[in-house]
N, C-alpha and C positions, 0 to 999 in steps of 0.2 A: 234516299237521304244523301245530301252532298257531303263528300268526304272532308272538305275544308272546314265545314261547320263543326264536324265531330272532332277534327284534329285540334281545334282551338279549345276544346273542353278536356283535353288530355294533359295531365300535369305529372311532374315527377315528384313523388313524395316517398321518403324512406328508401330511395333507390329503385322504386317501382314506377312504371308508367301507369297511371290510374285515372279513373273517371269518378266523379263524386256523385253521391246518391241523388241530390236534387237535380243535377244535369241529366242523369239517366231517367229519372222520373218524368222530366219534361219531354225527353225524346220518346219515351214509352207512352206518354200521354196518360199517366197515372199520378196520383198524389204521392208525395215523398213518403208520407206515413204508411201508405199501402205497400209501397216497395219495401220499406224497412220491416214492416210486419211480415211480409212473405219471406224475407231473408231470415228473420228471427225464428219463424216456424220451421225453417229448413236449415238451421245453423250448422248441422252436421255436413252440409254440402259446401260450406264456405270456410275452409281452413285459413290460417293467418296469411298464407301467400296468395289467397284468392280475394280476401276482403279483410279490412281492418278499420277500426274506429279511430278517427283523428284525435290527437291530443290538443290540449288548450294552446300550446305553443304553435302547433301546426296550423290551427285555426287563425291565430294572430298573424301568422306569416301570410296566409291566404288573404286576409283582410288588407294587410299592408301592400300586397301585390295587386290589389283590386280585382282579385278573382271573384270575391264576394264583396258586396258593398259594406256590410257590417256584421257584427256578431248577432245583432237582432234579426238579421235576415234568416238565420238558422232557427230562430224561435227557441233558443236554449238547448236545442238538441245537438249532439256531436255527430257530424256527418260520417257516413260510411264511405270508404275509398275502395273501389273495386279494380283489381288488376284485370288484364285481358282474360285470364282463365275464369275469374269471378264473373265477368260480364257474360262469358259464354254460358256459365252455369245459370245466370239469371233467366235465360230464355226457357229453361226447363222449370224454373220455379214460378215464373209469371204465366207461362203456358198460354200465350195468345199469338195470333198471327202477327200482330203489330210488334210484339217483343222479338219474334224470330226475324222479321224483316229488318228491324233496327239493329239487332245483334249482328246480322250479316254485314251491314254497313259499318258498324263499329269495328268488327274484326278486320275488315278491309282497310280501315283507317290505320289501325295498329300495324298491319303488315306493310302498308305504304311508308309509314314512319320508320319502321325497322329497316326497310330497303334503303331509304335515304341515309340513315345513320351508317349502314354498311358501306354504301358508295362513298360517303364523306370520309370515313376512316380509311378506306382503300386509297382514295385520292391523297390523303394526308401522308400515308405510308409511302406512296410513290414519290411525292415531293421530297420527303426526307431522304429517300434513296438517291434521288438526283442531286440533292445538296451534298450528300456524302461522296458521290462520284466526281463532282466538279466543285470543290470547296472554293477555289479561287474565283470562279465565275459568280458563285453565290455571294461571296464577300464583296465583289465589285458591284453587283446589283444592289445589295443592301446599302453600300456606300452612296450610290447614285440616288437611291430613294431617300436616304437620310440627309444627303447634302442639301436638298431643297428645303427641308425642314429646319436645318441648322442655319442656312443662309438667311432666313427671315428673322432670326433672333439676334443676329450680330448688330453691333453699333454701326452707324453710317461712317464710312471712311472719309478721310480728307481727300478731296479731289485733286488730281494732278493735272497741270496744264497751265496755259497762259491766262492771265486775268485781263479782262477787257476794260 
């Protein structure tokens, strides 16, 4: 399974990086209702930090962000959102070779995203350190960058010189 495909199905909801039940069902090649049924039968394996049901407001937000085409796409059901730990638990609930294979790919996608986030935050911290060490240079660079933006917004000046 291609990591990029999986990464586009990971969203941040309630401060968690999650995947939605219908996307997981598609990856596992099972119906969404079958996946939900397996989770409900094993609800003790899915505490709130592993899986939660989306609220009406969260569904509206997903529709407005075109994550899902419309509420009718859900068929009136509220989607389950699975965190990384919940997805790992799904492989034991679904208990198929396909589920295990897909879970490995999904966990790799989460790890890759976490590594990117860490490297980005490390880079941001390093830039802030440099800015603090060389404040004058930082101000001069910002002035040069902003100067071009400001120059385009000023009125045209009267030209100086000889008239022909």
